[in-house]
C-alpha positions in Angstrom: -18.6 -155.8 202.3 -14.9 -155.0 202.0 -13.4 -152.2 203.9 -13.3 -150.1 200.7 -15.2 -150.8 197.5 -13.5 -149.1 194.5 -14.6 -149.1 190.9 -14.1 -147.4 187.5 -17.1 -145.7 186.1 -18.3 -142.7 184.1 -18.1 -139.5 186.0 -21.8 -138.9 185.8 -22.3 -141.7 188.4 -20.9 -139.0 190.8 -22.3 -135.8 189.4 -20.1 -133.6 191.6 -17.3 -134.7 189.2 -18.9 -133.1 186.2 -17.5 -129.6 185.5 -20.2 -128.3 183.1 -23.1 -126.9 185.2 -25.7 -127.7 182.4 -24.5 -131.3 182.1 -24.4 -131.7 185.9 -28.0 -130.4 186.1 -29.1 -132.8 183.3 -27.7 -135.7 185.3 -29.0 -134.6 188.7 -32.5 -133.9 187.3 -32.5 -137.3 185.7 -31.4 -139.0 189.0 -34.1 -137.2 191.0 -36.8 -138.2 188.5 -35.6 -141.8 188.4 -35.5 -141.9 192.2 -39.1 -140.6 192.4 -40.3 -143.0 189.7 -38.5 -146.2 190.8 -37.7 -145.4 194.4 -34.1 -146.6 193.6 -30.8 -144.9 192.8 -29.6 -144.6 189.2 -26.7 -146.9 188.3 -24.1 -146.7 185.6 -26.1 -148.8 183.2 -29.2 -146.5 183.5 -27.0 -143.5 182.8 -25.6 -145.1 179.7 -29.2 -145.8 178.7 -29.8 -142.1 179.0 -26.9 -141.5 176.6 -28.7 -143.6 174.1 -31.9 -141.7 174.6 -30.1 -138.3 174.3 -28.4 -139.5 171.1 -31.7 -140.7 169.6 -33.3 -137.4 170.5 -30.5 -135.5 168.8 -30.8 -137.5 165.7 -34.6 -137.2 165.6 -34.6 -133.5 166.2 -31.5 -132.4 164.2 -31.2 -134.7 161.2 -33.4 -133.7 158.4 -34.2 -137.4 157.4 -33.4 -139.7 160.4 -34.1 -142.7 158.1 -31.1 -141.7 156.0 -28.2 -143.8 157.5 -25.6 -141.7 155.7 -27.0 -138.4 157.0 -27.2 -139.9 160.6 -23.6 -141.2 160.4 -22.3 -137.8 159.1 -24.3 -136.0 161.9 -22.9 -138.3 164.6 -19.3 -138.1 163.3 -19.4 -134.3 163.3 -21.7 -133.2 166.1 -21.1 -133.5 169.8 -24.1 -134.9 171.7 -25.0 -133.3 175.0 -25.8 -136.1 177.5 -24.6 -137.2 180.9 -21.2 -136.4 179.3 -20.6 -135.1 175.9 -20.6 -137.9 173.4 -18.2 -137.4 170.5 -17.7 -139.7 167.5 -15.3 -139.3 164.6 -14.9 -141.0 161.3 -12.2 -143.2 162.9 -13.6 -143.6 166.4 -17.1 -144.7 167.4 -16.6 -145.1 171.1 -18.1 -141.7 172.1 -16.3 -141.2 175.3 -12.6 -141.1 176.3 -10.6 -141.7 179.4 -11.3 -138.1 180.5 -15.0 -139.2 181.0 -14.2 -141.9 183.6 -13.1 -141.8 187.2 -12.0 -144.1 190.0 -15.0 -144.2 192.3 -15.6 -145.4 195.8 -18.8 -146.7 197.3 -19.6 -144.7 200.4 -22.8 -144.2 202.4 -25.0 -145.8 199.7 -23.6 -144.0 196.7 -20.5 -143.7 194.4 -18.2 -140.7 195.0 -14.7 -139.8 193.8 -12.3 -142.3 195.5 -10.1 -141.1 198.2 -6.4 -141.6 197.6 -5.0 -145.1 198.4 -2.8 -145.2 201.5 
């Protein structure tokens, strides 16, 4: 293992970086449930899977006809989705997150945290 292991990841990997208390609770509750179920820590891929599940849930519960592709697209392009971080699409941008949603992380004591400054 190198002296320091740095990486770029979504802030939800280190929930203490999430400003919104409801979003932070959503992430920490999911992490606790996952740990109890799998006896393993959540990774970034698992959290991104949660964004897909949260998006599907929003579509299924808030779009009158979720089989109508045009209605789903309009919903997604105009409605922020609450997830591990707020997902936002626009007519011109279908990425969902921005650079504000990522952080430079450091692996310490078995988990990812905000990276200490480089010296």
